[in-house]
C-alpha positions as semicolon CSV with decimal commas, in nm:
position;residue;x (nm);y (nm);z (nm)
1;M;-0,414;-4,678;-2,471
2;T;-0,339;-4,726;-2,839
3;E;-0,628;-4,681;-3,086
4;L;-0,684;-5,018;-3,263
5;P;-0,635;-5,010;-3,612
6;R;-0,947;-4,976;-3,845
7;Y;-1,027;-5,233;-4,142
8;E;-0,991;-5,026;-4,474
9;Y;-1,397;-5,126;-4,564
10;V;-1,471;-4,939;-4,231
11;K;-1,227;-4,642;-4,341
12;L;-1,412;-4,628;-4,682
13;A;-1,767;-4,655;-4,551
14;D;-1,678;-4,350;-4,301
15;A;-1,550;-4,148;-4,535
16;I;-1,866;-4,188;-4,812
17;A;-2,089;-4,153;-4,473
18;A;-1,864;-3,820;-4,421
19;D;-1,965;-3,755;-4,817
20;I;-2,304;-3,783;-4,729
21;A;-2,302;-3,565;-4,405
22;S;-2,124;-3,293;-4,587
23;G;-2,379;-3,294;-4,872
24;K;-2,113;-3,390;-5,139
25;L;-2,373;-3,708;-5,202
26;P;-2,731;-3,561;-5,112
27;Q;-3,001;-3,826;-5,077
28;G;-3,116;-3,960;-5,371
29;A;-2,754;-3,932;-5,531
30;A;-2,613;-4,298;-5,667
31;L;-2,288;-4,404;-5,581
32;P;-2,000;-4,454;-5,828
33;G;-1,997;-4,765;-5,928
34;E;-1,799;-5,050;-5,783
35;R;-1,525;-5,033;-6,019
36;A;-1,518;-4,655;-6,044
37;M;-1,496;-4,651;-5,630
38;T;-1,164;-4,900;-5,663
39;D;-0,971;-4,670;-5,868
40;L;-1,111;-4,337;-5,699
41;H;-1,003;-4,494;-5,332
42;R;-0,715;-4,758;-5,462
43;V;-0,886;-5,042;-5,294
44;S;-0,976;-5,371;-5,387
45;I;-1,334;-5,456;-5,510
46;G;-1,404;-5,680;-5,218
47;T;-1,322;-5,373;-4,989
48;V;-1,572;-5,168;-5,200
49;R;-1,830;-5,416;-5,164
50;R;-1,808;-5,475;-4,810
51;A;-1,768;-5,094;-4,718
52;I;-2,129;-5,083;-4,950
53;V;-2,280;-5,339;-4,710
54;E;-2,157;-5,142;-4,397
55;L;-2,334;-4,838;-4,520
56;R;-2,658;-5,030;-4,559
57;K;-2,638;-5,196;-4,244
58;R;-2,612;-4,819;-4,111
59;G;-2,937;-4,727;-4,318
60;L;-2,723;-4,486;-4,528
61;V;-2,753;-4,642;-4,854
62;A;-2,988;-4,911;-5,075
63;T;-2,891;-5,107;-5,361
64;L;-3,103;-5,178;-5,643
65;P;-3,002;-5,482;-5,846
66;A;-2,884;-5,379;-6,216
67;K;-2,941;-5,011;-6,106
68;G;-2,671;-4,918;-5,860
69;T;-2,651;-4,779;-5,507
70;Y;-2,822;-4,462;-5,365
71;V;-2,809;-4,266;-5,081
72;I;-3,130;-4,290;-4,853
73;G;-3,045;-4,170;-4,533
74;M;-2,810;-3,925;-4,315
75;P;-2,561;-4,048;-4,070
76;E;-2,671;-3,978;-3,723
77;S;-2,541;-3,668;-3,592
78;D;-2,372;-3,806;-3,283
79;G;-2,103;-3,970;-3,510
80;D;-2,161;-4,325;-3,363
81;A;-2,367;-4,411;-3,709
82;H;-2,155;-4,724;-3,746
83;K;-2,256;-4,851;-3,360
84;G;-2,637;-4,802;-3,431
85;D;-2,887;-5,066;-3,322
86;G;-3,059;-5,050;-3,662
87;S;-3,333;-4,816;-3,545
88;N;-3,250;-4,593;-3,839
89;V;-3,351;-4,815;-4,124
């Protein structure tokens, strides 16, 4: 069976979640700004914004208006953080 392609924003969210899980982005750390992430990951600003929304849904980050986006949680250990029921929020 052929695996379906993943959206770019999901790939980006997964990459950031991996950085959080590895400790590269520890709890309380600020994510780079949206424009910095567009350059860093070579994606559009819309993709970055959707990835951040996805990370918020997973309970991994919180965004403070005019302050930035910060790591608030760790991914689930079973690798299915993106399939969570929201109980980790």
